[in-house]
C-alpha positions in Angstrom: -63.9 -11.0 -51.2 -63.8 -10.1 -55.0 -64.3 -6.5 -56.4 -64.9 -5.8 -60.1 -62.6 -3.4 -61.7 -62.7 -2.2 -65.4 -60.2 -4.9 -66.1 -61.1 -7.9 -64.1 -62.5 -9.4 -60.8 -59.7 -9.5 -58.1 -59.6 -11.3 -54.6 -58.6 -8.6 -52.3 -56.1 -10.4 -50.1 -54.3 -12.2 -53.0 -54.1 -9.1 -54.9 -52.8 -7.2 -51.9 -50.4 -9.6 -50.6 -49.5 -12.5 -52.8 -49.5 -10.3 -55.9 -47.4 -7.8 -53.8 -49.5 -4.7 -54.5 -50.3 -3.5 -51.2 -53.3 -1.4 -50.3 -51.6 1.5 -52.4 -51.8 -0.9 -55.2 -55.5 -1.7 -54.4 -56.8 2.1 -54.4 -54.8 2.6 -57.5 -56.3 -0.2 -59.4 -60.0 0.1 -58.5 -62.3 2.8 -57.4 -63.6 1.8 -53.9 -67.0 3.2 -52.9 -67.1 0.7 -49.8 -64.3 -0.7 -47.7 -63.4 -4.2 -48.5 -64.3 -6.9 -46.1 -60.5 -7.8 -45.2 -60.3 -4.3 -43.9 -63.4 -4.0 -41.8 -62.5 -3.9 -38.1 -64.8 -5.7 -35.5 -67.0 -3.1 -33.7 -64.9 -3.3 -30.5 -61.7 -2.2 -32.4 -63.2 0.7 -34.2 -62.2 4.3 -33.1 -64.9 6.5 -32.4 -65.1 10.2 -31.4 -66.5 9.6 -27.9 -63.0 7.9 -27.0 -61.0 11.1 -27.7 -60.6 13.6 -24.7 -59.4 17.1 -24.7 -56.0 16.5 -23.1 -52.8 18.1 -24.5 -49.6 16.2 -25.4 -46.8 18.1 -24.1 -44.7 20.3 -26.5 -41.2 20.8 -25.3 -38.9 23.6 -26.5 -35.3 22.0 -26.5 -33.6 25.2 -27.9 -31.3 24.6 -24.7 -30.6 21.1 -23.9 -28.8 22.1 -20.5 -31.8 23.9 -19.3 -33.1 22.0 -16.3 -36.6 22.7 -17.5 -35.9 20.6 -20.5 -35.0 17.6 -18.6 -37.7 18.0 -16.2 -40.5 18.3 -18.7 -39.2 15.3 -20.9 -39.1 13.0 -17.6 -42.4 14.1 -16.6 -43.9 13.3 -20.1 -42.4 10.2 -20.3 -43.7 9.0 -16.8 -47.1 10.4 -17.1 -48.2 9.8 -21.0 -45.3 8.4 -22.5 -45.3 10.7 -25.7 -44.4 14.4 -26.2 -43.3 16.7 -29.0 -40.2 18.6 -29.3 -39.5 21.8 -31.2 -36.6 23.9 -31.8 -34.3 20.9 -32.0 -32.1 22.1 -34.5 -33.3 20.3 -37.7 -34.8 22.9 -40.1 -38.7 22.4 -41.0 -37.5 22.2 -44.7 -35.3 19.2 -44.1 -38.2 17.5 -42.3 -40.5 18.2 -45.3 -37.9 17.0 -47.7 -38.1 13.6 -46.0 -41.9 13.4 -46.3 -41.6 14.2 -49.9 -39.1 11.7 -50.5 -41.6 9.1 -48.8 -44.5 10.2 -50.8 -42.4 10.1 -53.8 -41.6 6.4 -53.3 -45.2 5.6 -53.1 -46.0 7.4 -56.3 -43.6 5.3 -58.2 -44.9 2.9 -60.8 -46.4 -0.4 -59.1 -43.6 -2.6 -60.8 -40.9 -0.2 -59.2 -42.4 -0.4 -55.8 -42.8 -4.4 -56.0 -39.0 -4.8 -56.6 -38.7 -4.2 -52.8 -41.5 -6.4 -51.5 -40.5 -8.2 -48.3 -39.3 -11.7 -49.0 -38.1 -10.7 -52.5 -36.7 -7.2 -52.2 -33.6 -6.3 -54.2 -32.0 -4.8 -51.1 -31.2 -6.7 -47.9 -31.8 -3.5 -45.7 -35.0 -2.1 -47.4 -38.3 -3.9 -47.9 -41.9 -2.9 -48.6 -44.8 -4.6 -47.0 -48.4 -4.0 -46.0 -50.3 -4.0 -42.6 -48.3 -5.4 -39.5 -48.4 -9.4 -39.7 -50.5 -9.5 -42.7 -50.6 -13.5 -43.0 -51.6 -13.9 -39.3 -54.2 -10.9 -39.1 -58.0 -11.7 -39.7 -58.4 -8.1 -40.4 -55.8 -6.0 -42.3 -54.6 -2.5 -41.4 -55.1 0.2 -44.1 -51.2 0.9 -44.5 -48.2 0.1 -46.5 -44.8 0.8 -45.2 -41.2 0.7 -46.6 -38.7 0.1 -44.0 -35.0 0.8 -43.9 -32.5 -0.6 -41.6 -29.3 1.4 -40.7 -26.4 -1.0 -40.7 -23.2 0.3 -39.3 -21.6 -3.1 -40.0 -21.9 -2.6 -43.8 -20.2 0.1 -45.6 -22.5 0.5 -48.4 -25.6 -0.6 -46.6 -27.8 1.8 -48.9 -26.5 1.0 -52.2 -29.7 -0.6 -53.3 -32.0 1.8 -51.8 -34.3 3.8 -54.4 -32.4 6.6 -55.8 -35.3 9.1 -55.4 -35.1 8.9 -51.4 -31.7 7.2 -50.5 -29.8 10.3 -49.7 -32.8 11.9 -47.8 -33.2 8.6 -45.8 -29.4 8.4 -44.9 -29.3 12.0 -43.8 -32.1 11.8 -41.6 -30.9 8.9 -39.9 -27.5 10.9 -39.4 -29.5 14.0 -38.3 -31.8 12.3 -35.7 -29.4 10.1 -33.8 -27.7 13.0 -31.8 -31.3 14.3 -30.7 -32.3 10.7 -29.7 -29.0 10.3 -27.6 -29.7 13.7 -25.8 -33.2 12.5 -25.0 -31.9 9.1 -23.7 -29.3 10.8 -21.8 -31.8 12.9 -19.9 -34.1 9.9 -19.4 -31.5 7.4 -18.2 -29.8 10.0 -16.0 -33.0 10.4 -14.4 -32.9 6.8 -13.2 -29.6 7.3 -11.6 -27.6 5.6 -14.5 -25.7 6.9 -17.7 -25.5 6.1 -21.3 -22.0 5.3 -22.4 -20.1 2.8 -24.7 -20.8 0.0 -22.3 -24.5 0.2 -22.9 -25.3 2.3 -25.9 -25.9 -0.7 -28.2 -28.3 -2.2 -25.6 -30.2 1.2 -25.8 -30.0 2.2 -29.5 -27.8 -0.2 -31.3 -30.4 -0.8 -34.0 -31.9 1.9 -36.0 -34.9 1.4 -38.6 -36.9 3.8 -40.2 -40.5 3.4 -41.9 -42.0 5.2 -44.7 -45.7 4.8 -43.5 -48.3 5.5 -46.2 -52.1 5.5 -45.4 -54.1 5.8 -48.6 -57.6 7.6 -48.8 -60.0 5.2 -47.2 -63.8 4.8 -48.5 -65.0 4.0 -45.1 -62.6 5.4 -42.5 -65.1 4.7 -39.6 -64.8 1.0 -40.3 -61.0 0.8 -40.8 -57.9 1.3 -38.9 -54.5 2.7 -40.1 -52.3 1.1 -37.5 -54.0 -1.0 -34.8 -53.6 -0.2 -31.0 -50.0 -1.1 -30.1 -46.8 -0.1 -28.2 -43.6 0.2 -29.8 -41.2 -2.7 -29.0 -38.0 -0.8 -29.0 -36.4 2.0 -26.5 -37.6 5.3 -28.3 -39.4 6.1 -31.3 -38.8 9.6 -32.9 -41.6 10.4 -35.6 -42.3 13.3 -38.1 -45.9 13.6 -39.4 -47.1 15.3 -42.6 -48.0 19.0 -42.3 -51.4 20.0 -43.3 -53.0 16.7 -43.0 -55.7 16.4 -40.3 -54.9 14.5 -36.9 -54.4 10.8 -37.2 -52.2 9.7 -34.2 -53.7 9.1 -30.9 -52.1 7.8 -27.7 -54.0 6.0 -24.8 -54.6 8.6 -22.1 -54.3 6.0 -19.3 -53.7 2.3 -18.9 -57.0 1.8 -17.1 -59.8 3.2 -19.7 -60.4 3.4 -23.4 -59.8 7.1 -23.9 -57.2 8.7 -26.3 -55.5 12.0 -26.5 -54.8 13.6 -30.1 -51.1 14.1 -31.1 -51.7 16.7 -33.8 -49.2 17.3 -36.6 -47.1 20.6 -35.5 -45.0 22.1 -38.3 -41.4 21.3 -37.5 -42.1 19.1 -34.5 -40.8 15.6 -33.8 -43.1 13.3 -31.8 -41.1 11.1 -29.3 -42.6 8.1 -27.6 -41.4 5.7 -24.9 -41.1 2.2 -26.1 -41.4 -1.2 -24.2 -37.9 -1.5 -23.6 -37.6 1.8 -21.8 -40.6 0.8 -19.6 -38.9 -2.3 -18.7 -35.4 -0.8 -17.8 -37.1 1.9 -16.0 -39.2 -0.7 -13.7 -42.3 1.2 -14.7 -41.1 4.9 -14.0 -41.5 5.6 -17.8 -44.8 4.5 -19.6 -44.7 2.8 -23.0 -47.6 4.5 -24.8 -50.4 2.4 -26.5 -51.2 4.3 -29.8 -53.0 3.8 -32.9 -53.4 5.7 -36.4 -56.6 6.6 -38.0 -57.2 7.0 -41.8 -59.3 9.6 -43.8 -61.6 9.8 -46.6 -60.4 12.9 -48.2 -56.7 12.4 -48.1 -53.7 10.1 -47.8 -51.1 10.3 -45.2 -47.4 9.9 -44.7 -45.5 9.5 -41.4 -41.7 8.7 -40.9 -40.9 7.1 -37.6 -37.3 5.9 -36.5 -37.2 3.2 -34.2 -34.1 3.0 -31.8 -33.6 -0.3 -30.0 -31.3 -2.9 -28.7 -29.2 -5.1 -30.7 -30.8 -8.7 -31.0 -29.2 -10.5 -28.3 -29.3 -7.9 -25.6 -30.6 -9.1 -22.3 -33.4 -6.8 -21.0 -34.3 -6.3 -17.4 -34.9 -3.4 -14.9 -31.7 -1.2 -14.4 -29.7 -2.5 -11.3 -29.3 1.2 -10.2 -33.1 1.1 -9.5 -33.2 -2.2 -7.6 -30.2 -1.1 -5.1 -32.7 0.3 -2.5 -34.9 -2.8 -2.1 -37.1 -1.9 -5.2 -38.5 -5.1 -6.4 -38.1 -5.8 -10.2 -41.5 -5.9 -12.1 -40.3 -7.7 -15.1 -38.5 -11.0 -15.6 -35.1 -10.9 -17.5 -35.5 -11.7 -21.3 -33.3 -11.8 -24.4 -34.6 -9.2 -26.7 -34.7 -11.2 -30.1 -35.4 -14.6 -29.0 -37.9 -13.7 -26.3 -39.5 -10.4 -27.1 -39.5 -9.9 -30.8 -40.5 -13.3 -31.5 -43.6 -13.1 -29.6 -44.5 -9.6 -30.8 -44.2 -10.6 -34.4 -46.0 -14.0 -34.0 -49.4 -12.1 -33.8 -51.3 -9.0 -34.9 -51.2 -5.7 -33.0 -52.9 -6.3 -29.6 -52.0 -3.4 -27.3 -49.6 -4.2 -24.6 -50.1 -8.1 -24.3 -46.4 -8.9 -24.9 -45.2 -6.4 -22.3 -47.6 -7.8 -19.8 -46.6 -11.5 -20.6 -43.2 -10.8 -18.9 -44.4 -8.8 -16.1 -43.7 -10.4 -12.5 -46.7 -10.9 -10.2 
């Protein structure tokens, strides 16, 4: 498809992908009155209001982590819906807003500055910019760019080449969120009659990656999707949403019907969702929530998730503590990097197909 701008005619895919502009570069370059065809979702993938149900995602006060109520509510939410929000977690709202502002600041940089970090030619080995999910394998693109950071404990100065306007905020956010994640994991794993210690911490949260997700204003949001329906492939995801922006994140209400619940932005809250690894480890006691992100005509939107997952060569299978009483394993044993990640990144977002592919009959 070509679009006419004041300067030239452009091929959308070439401009967005090969010329490394992303969808942010596209909306900056040309005034869009209609959605470019590479972004028009087929009817069955479009998100309509009749799919939304009026169910509430739990909001859990974690001001006292030792309160049995906290553990009970976290485990219950992880089992029933797979997503919840926490408040009074110890990180000030101003600190969370500063991370969102840093993310927005990156996407407001001149295009040439952003392009320096484009995936495949990034000036940093631990940070890169890209668009959609697997854009060269997708017939329809997602209306999203994202800048990914990888926290590398093995490298002393892993953040040296990150953009100066956001480097400090990103490093501090990683450091602030890790102990919160560990507390949540301790609760969830203890409920499975196991523990988190030095012997298994790397297999639960040995990798930490953060996204700056940017969803530009969209001329026809009813035809597009910001992030397609998917589950996270890691153990746990902790996400902050931009305050004052309309609801955009939705989780599937149940495994058996196409109904979704709103996960609204709450000032100071952190969204927590269960990933595929935790569903496998728990032998289906916890639910990896399928979710998607909508876009809007009147505003752009920022979100910042941190993904906690296993180191690459970890063997993933149901916890042995769960199988002691003759419980049958529901998943086959896999190597995280060579089996699971390779499959996920080999195709577009497609719900829970990868998780289903390793489930035992």
